C-alpha positions in Angstrom: 0.0 0.0 0.0 1.3 3.4 -0.9 1.1 6.4 1.4 0.1 8.8 -1.3 -0.9 8.6 -5.0 -0.4 11.7 -7.0 -2.3 12.0 -10.3 -0.5 14.2 -12.8 3.2 14.6 -13.5 3.2 18.3 -14.1 5.1 20.8 -12.0 2.5 20.7 -9.2 2.5 16.9 -8.9 6.3 16.5 -9.2 7.0 19.3 -6.6 4.6 17.6 -4.2 6.2 14.2 -4.7 9.6 15.7 -3.8 8.2 17.4 -0.7 6.6 14.2 0.5 9.8 12.1 -0.1 11.8 14.5 2.1 9.7 13.2 4.9 9.9 9.5 3.9 6.4 9.2 2.5 5.9 6.5 0.0 4.8 8.2 -3.2 3.7 7.0 -6.7 3.0 9.6 -9.4 0.6 8.6 -12.2 0.4 10.3 -15.6 -1.7 9.3 -18.6 0.9 10.4 -21.1 3.5 7.9 -22.3 6.1 10.6 -22.5 6.5 14.1 -21.1 5.2 16.9 -23.3 7.8 18.6 -25.5 6.1 22.0 -25.8 6.3 24.7 -23.2 2.9 25.9 -21.9 4.5 28.3 -19.4 7.8 30.1 -19.7 8.9 31.4 -16.4 9.3 31.2 -12.6 8.4 34.2 -10.5 10.3 35.3 -7.4 8.5 33.2 -4.8 8.9 30.0 -6.8 12.6 30.8 -7.2 12.8 31.1 -3.4 11.1 27.7 -3.1 13.7 26.1 -5.3 16.4 27.8 -3.3 14.9 26.5 0.0 15.2 23.0 -1.4 18.7 23.3 -2.9 17.4 23.2 -6.5 17.9 26.8 -7.6 21.4 26.4 -9.2 20.0 23.7 -11.6 17.2 26.0 -12.7 19.5 29.0 -13.1 21.9 27.0 -15.3 19.1 26.3 -17.7 17.2 29.6 -17.7 17.7 33.2 -18.4 17.3 35.9 -15.8 15.2 39.0 -16.5 15.0 42.0 -14.1 11.7 42.1 -12.3 9.6 45.0 -13.6 6.2 46.2 -14.6 4.3 43.4 -16.3 0.9 43.8 -14.9 -1.4 43.5 -17.9 1.6 43.8 -20.1 2.2 47.4 -19.0 6.0 47.8 -19.4 7.5 49.8 -16.6 11.1 49.6 -15.5 11.7 48.8 -11.8 14.3 50.8 -10.0 13.4 50.0 -6.4 14.3 47.1 -4.1 12.2 44.0 -3.3 12.4 42.0 -0.1 14.1 39.1 -1.8 17.5 37.9 -2.8 16.1 36.9 -6.2 14.7 40.1 -7.8 14.3 38.7 -11.2 12.1 36.4 -13.3 13.7 33.2 -14.6 12.8 32.5 -18.2 12.7 28.7 -18.4 10.3 26.4 -20.4 7.8 24.4 -18.5 9.0 21.1 -19.9 12.5 21.9 -18.5 11.0 22.7 -15.1 9.1 19.4 -15.2 12.2 17.5 -16.1 14.2 19.0 -13.2 11.4 18.4 -10.7 11.0 14.8 -12.0 14.7 14.1 -11.5 14.5 15.6 -8.0 11.5 13.6 -7.0 12.6 10.3 -8.4 16.1 10.9 -7.0 14.5 11.0 -3.6 12.7 7.7 -4.2 9.3 8.7 -5.7 7.9 6.3 -8.3 6.8 7.8 -11.6 4.5 5.7 -13.8 3.5 6.8 -17.2 0.7 5.6 -19.5 -1.4 5.3 -16.4 -4.9 6.8 -16.9 -7.1 7.1 -13.9 -10.7 6.1 -14.6 -12.2 5.6 -11.2 -11.6 6.1 -7.5 -13.3 5.2 -4.2 -12.4 5.9 -0.6 -13.1 4.6 2.9 -11.8 5.3 6.4 -8.5 3.6 5.7 -7.6 4.9 2.3 -8.3 5.4 -1.4 -8.6 2.9 -4.3 -7.5 4.2 -7.7 -8.7 2.3 -10.8 -6.6 2.6 -14.0 -7.7 2.2 -17.6 -5.9 -1.1 -17.9 -7.9 -2.6 -15.0 -5.1 -2.1 -12.4 -6.2 -1.1 -8.9 -3.8 0.8 -6.6 -4.4 1.4 -2.9 -3.1 4.4 -0.9 -3.8 6.3 2.3 -4.3 9.5 0.4 -4.7 10.7 -3.2 -3.9 14.1 -4.6 -5.3 15.3 -8.0 -2.7 17.5 -9.7 -4.1 16.7 -13.1 -4.9 20.1 -14.5 -7.9 22.2 -15.4 -9.9 19.3 -16.8 -9.0 17.2 -13.7 -10.2 13.6 -13.8 -9.8 13.4 -10.0 -12.1 16.4 -9.6 -14.6 14.9 -12.0 -14.7 11.6 -10.2 -15.4 13.4 -7.0 -18.3 15.1 -8.6 -16.9 18.5 -7.9 -17.5 20.9 -10.7 -15.8 24.3 -10.6 -18.4 27.1 -10.3 -18.8 28.7 -13.7 -18.5 32.4 -14.6 -19.2 34.2 -17.8 -16.6 33.9 -20.5 -16.9 37.1 -22.6 -13.8 36.3 -24.7 -12.3 33.4 -26.5 -8.5 33.3 -26.9 -5.9 31.3 -28.7 -2.1 31.2 -28.1 0.5 29.7 -30.2 4.3 29.3 -30.5 6.3 28.5 -33.5 9.2 29.3 -35.8 7.9 32.2 -37.8 6.5 35.7 -37.6 7.3 39.3 -38.5 6.3 41.4 -35.4 8.8 42.7 -32.9 9.1 40.8 -29.7 10.6 37.9 -27.7 8.7 34.7 -27.2 10.9 33.4 -24.4 10.6 36.5 -22.2 8.1 35.9 -19.4 5.6 38.7 -18.8 5.7 40.2 -22.2 8.0 41.8 -24.8 9.9 45.0 -25.1 8.9 47.4 -27.9 12.6 48.2 -28.3 13.5 44.5 -28.9 14.0 44.0 -32.7 14.0 40.2 -32.6 11.2 38.4 -34.5 8.3 37.2 -32.4 7.7 33.5 -32.1 4.7 33.6 -29.8 1.4 35.1 -30.7 -2.0 35.4 -29.1 -5.4 36.4 -30.5 -8.7 37.1 -28.8 -12.1 38.3 -29.7 -12.5 41.4 -27.5 -13.4 44.6 -29.4 -13.9 42.7 -32.6 -17.4 42.8 -34.3 -19.2 39.5 -33.3 -19.5 38.3 -36.9 -15.8 38.7 -37.5 -14.8 37.3 -34.1 -16.8 34.1 -34.6 -15.8 33.5 -38.2 -14.0 30.2 -38.5 -13.9 29.7 -34.7 -14.8 26.3 -33.4 -17.7 26.4 -30.9 -16.2 23.6 -28.9 -13.3 24.9 -26.9 -12.0 21.4 -26.4 -11.2 21.2 -30.1 -7.6 22.1 -30.8 -7.2 25.4 -32.8 -5.8 25.3 -36.3 -3.3 27.6 -37.8 -5.9 28.8 -40.3 -8.3 29.7 -37.4 -5.5 31.5 -35.7 -4.8 33.5 -38.9 -8.4 34.4 -39.3 -8.6 35.7 -35.7 -5.5 37.8 -36.1 -6.8 39.2 -39.4 -10.1 40.1 -37.7 -8.3 41.7 -34.7 -5.2 43.2 -36.2 -5.8 43.3 -39.9 -2.8 41.0 -40.6 -1.7 37.5 -39.7 2.0 38.6 -39.3 3.1 36.0 -41.8 2.9 33.2 -39.3 3.9 29.7 -40.3 5.3 26.4 -38.9 3.5 26.3 -35.5 5.1 24.1 -32.8 2.1 24.5 -30.4 -1.4 25.9 -30.5 -3.9 26.1 -27.6 -7.2 27.6 -26.9 -8.4 29.3 -23.6 -11.2 31.5 -22.4 -11.7 34.2 -19.8 -12.9 31.6 -17.3 -11.8 32.0 -13.8 -13.0 29.2 -11.6 -12.1 28.1 -8.1 -13.0 24.8 -6.3 -15.1 25.3 -3.2 -13.3 22.5 -1.5 -9.6 21.4 -1.8 -10.2 18.3 0.2 -12.8 15.5 0.1 -11.9 13.0 2.8 -8.7 11.4 1.8 -8.6 13.0 -1.7 -7.1 16.5 -2.2 -6.7 18.9 -5.2 -3.8 21.1 -6.0 -2.7 23.3 -8.9 -5.0 23.8 -11.9 -7.2 20.9 -10.6 -8.3 23.4 -7.9 -8.3 26.7 -9.9 -8.2 27.8 -13.5 -7.7 31.2 -15.0 -6.2 32.9 -18.1 -2.4 32.8 -18.3 -2.1 36.6 -18.0 0.8 37.4 -15.7 2.3 33.9 -15.9 1.0 32.9 -12.5 -0.6 29.5 -13.1 2.5 27.2 -12.9 3.9 29.2 -10.0 0.6 29.0 -8.1 0.6 25.2 -8.5 4.2 24.8 -7.3 3.4 26.9 -4.3 0.3 24.9 -3.5 2.5 21.8 -3.4 5.0 23.5 -1.2 2.3 24.3 1.3 0.6 20.9 1.2 3.7 18.6 1.2 4.8 18.9 4.7 1.3 19.0 6.1 0.2 15.8 4.3 3.5 14.2 5.3 2.7 15.1 8.9 -0.7 13.4 8.6 0.8 10.3 7.1 3.6 10.1 9.7 1.2 10.5 12.6 2.4 13.8 14.2 0.0 16.3 12.6 -1.8 18.4 15.1 -5.6 18.7 14.7 -6.5 20.9 11.7 -3.1 21.0 10.1 -4.1 19.3 6.9 -7.2 21.5 6.6 -5.0 24.6 6.9 -3.9 23.8 3.4 -7.2 25.0 2.0 -7.6 27.7 4.5 -4.3 29.2 3.4 -4.1 28.5 -0.3 -7.6 29.0 -1.4 -7.6 32.8 -0.6 -4.3 33.0 -2.5 -5.8 31.4 -5.6 -8.9 33.7 -5.3 -6.6 36.7 -5.4 -4.8 35.4 -8.5 -8.2 34.8 -10.2 -9.2 38.4 -9.4 -5.9 39.9 -10.6 -6.0 37.9 -13.9 -9.6 39.0 -14.4 -8.5 42.6 -14.0 -5.6 42.1 -16.3 -7.8 40.6 -19.0 -10.1 43.6 -18.8 -7.1 45.9 -19.2 -6.0 44.1 -22.3 -9.2 44.9 -24.1 -9.1 47.4 -27.0 -12.4 49.0 -25.9 -12.2 52.7 -25.0 -13.2 52.2 -21.3 -10.5 49.6 -20.5 -8.0 51.5 -22.5 -8.6 54.6 -20.4 -8.2 52.6 -17.2 -5.1 51.1 -18.5 -3.6 54.5 -19.2 -4.5 55.6 -15.7 -2.9 52.5 -14.2 0.2 53.1 -16.2 0.5 56.6 -14.8 -0.1 55.3 -11.2 2.7 52.7 -11.7 5.1 55.6 -11.8 4.6 55.8 -8.0 6.9 53.3 -6.4 4.4 52.1 -3.8 1.8 51.2 -6.5 4.5 49.5 -8.7 5.8 47.5 -5.8 2.4 46.4 -4.7 1.6 45.0 -8.2 5.0 43.3 -8.4 4.6 41.6 -5.0 1.1 40.5 -6.0 2.2 38.8 -9.2 5.4 37.3 -7.8 3.6 36.1 -4.6 6.1 37.6 -2.2 3.4 39.8 -0.7 1.4 36.7 0.7 0.7 36.7 4.4 -1.1 33.7 5.8 -3.5 34.4 8.7 -1.7 33.0 11.7 -3.3 35.2 14.2 -2.3 38.5 15.9 1.4 39.3 16.0 4.3 41.2 14.5 4.2 42.1 10.8 6.4 39.2 9.9 4.0 36.6 11.3 2.5 34.6 8.5 5.0 35.9 5.9 7.9 34.1 4.4 11.4 35.3 5.2 13.8 36.3 2.5 17.1 34.4 2.3 18.9 36.1 5.2 22.6 36.2 5.5 23.6 34.6 8.8 27.0 34.4 10.4 27.4 30.8 9.3 25.8 30.9 5.9 22.5 31.7 4.3 19.0 30.9 5.8 17.7 29.0 2.8 20.8 26.7 2.9 19.5 25.5 6.3 16.1 24.4 4.9 17.0 21.9 2.2 15.6 19.0 4.2 12.1 20.4 4.5 12.1 20.7 8.2 10.9 23.5 10.5 13.6 25.9 11.8 14.0 27.8 15.0 16.4 30.7 14.4 17.7 32.1 17.6 20.8 33.8 18.9 20.8 31.9 22.2 19.9 28.6 23.6 16.2 28.0 24.4 14.6 26.5 27.4 12.0 24.5 25.5 12.9 21.1 24.2 12.8 20.7 20.4 12.1 17.4 18.7 10.8 15.9 15.5 11.0 17.9 12.3 12.3 21.1 13.8 16.0 22.2 13.8 17.4 24.8 16.1 20.1 27.1 14.7 21.9 29.3 17.1 22.9 32.2 14.9 22.2 35.9 14.7 21.5 38.4 12.0 20.6 42.1 12.1 18.4 41.6 9.1 15.8 39.7 11.1 15.3 42.6 13.6 13.9 40.2 16.2 15.4 38.0 18.9 14.1 34.8 17.4 11.8 33.3 14.8 10.2 29.9 14.2 9.8 29.0 10.5 7.5 26.3 9.2 9.0 23.9 6.6 7.5 26.1 3.9 9.5 29.1 5.2 6.6 31.1 6.6 7.1 32.6 10.1 5.0 30.8 12.7 6.3 32.7 15.7 8.6 35.7 16.3 9.7 37.2 19.6 11.2 36.0 22.8 8.4 34.6 24.9 9.3 30.9 25.5 5.8 29.8 26.5 4.4 31.4 23.4 7.1 29.6 21.4 6.1 26.2 23.0 2.4 26.9 22.1 3.3 27.6 18.5 5.4 24.5 18.3 2.4 22.4 19.4 0.1 24.3 17.0 2.2 23.5 13.9 4.2 20.4 14.9 1.9 18.7 17.3 3.1 15.5 18.9 6.5 15.9 17.2 7.2 19.0 19.3 6.5 17.3 22.7 
């Protein structure tokens, strides 16, 4: 019997598999595809995802295969240079194709002992008080204590649970493509948009029906969004929207998406959980989808491992939804806003111009950058100092860097003096100091978020029990 079955070998599922293996959880990852996809549906990692990789000792591998771009204004494609400072050691976006990200995460997870099975399509599941039974298309049945659906926006797991995502209106239909030809200025491999000053030929294009007369917008467009778009359809849409098809040819990848923003009401149903696009879908504006899924897995991994290993305090696993669902809701809202700002209609264009002017104020610009890059997230962990519930940047300590102490996925008590409470289980105590922390001590959860900060030892003990339960006694 496995401890956890993960359905879906995308970035979310592979990240989760690695996190679970750090805690010795027996994991099998199932994917219906015989081979990994060769096209890149996403092209970059934002700041918080880069910090996640750094906290697990993976960042150098990603940096070696990606290209760094200075973080800047990319909200709704509004190009604004950023001259301020962010609370991070990684103030850049890493341009790296999704298939490369998946390969690196697969190597990490399997290197830790996760089992990856391809050509395994889930067709049924059932659960009882002891575990979950997964039925595959070839008749195989697998048993596990928990199952996590990381299988995308058309999640089979979610469908088998009977959990439909609430629908919203979809005023626009969109298509995106990537290929080897084009004549417009731009850079397909740059996350967040393109620079008007960049003379290189574009290799990525997008078309949508906003602002186009209905008869022109619908001409040649398949009514069924599950039908893959054709190059001819793409050309017709660009002709209707821009008056030219930019001389496109030789597509490597074409996809269709809408304005839909949908969020699962529940991330957990008994012993079955959802993560990544299986729990939330939205347009790709801002490049947040892949990053949101990786960060879902980073939040869920240690909590599910605690449940499997028997030391989870009451409510710990349910805190996954309590913390991550509001984050997803915020992403859905900001992508919805960005899609409106991309409209060629006079009203949205006027608002876009106003926002562009407001982004000249550093506070506004910083707020939007922190929103898109997810470094502004603060989980609700109760009353306390401003750092409570936030993640810490990679502080420079006397004996190295903070993130270098977190590769094992354990909690961390950072203090400049010995403590009177006994530490046990998945919590390390590092006696070190740094002026950057501006506090006598801090307790970090395995995901790097601050669970306690201060010097009250009894309060520290209470927080240890809250997050690490029996392991802290």
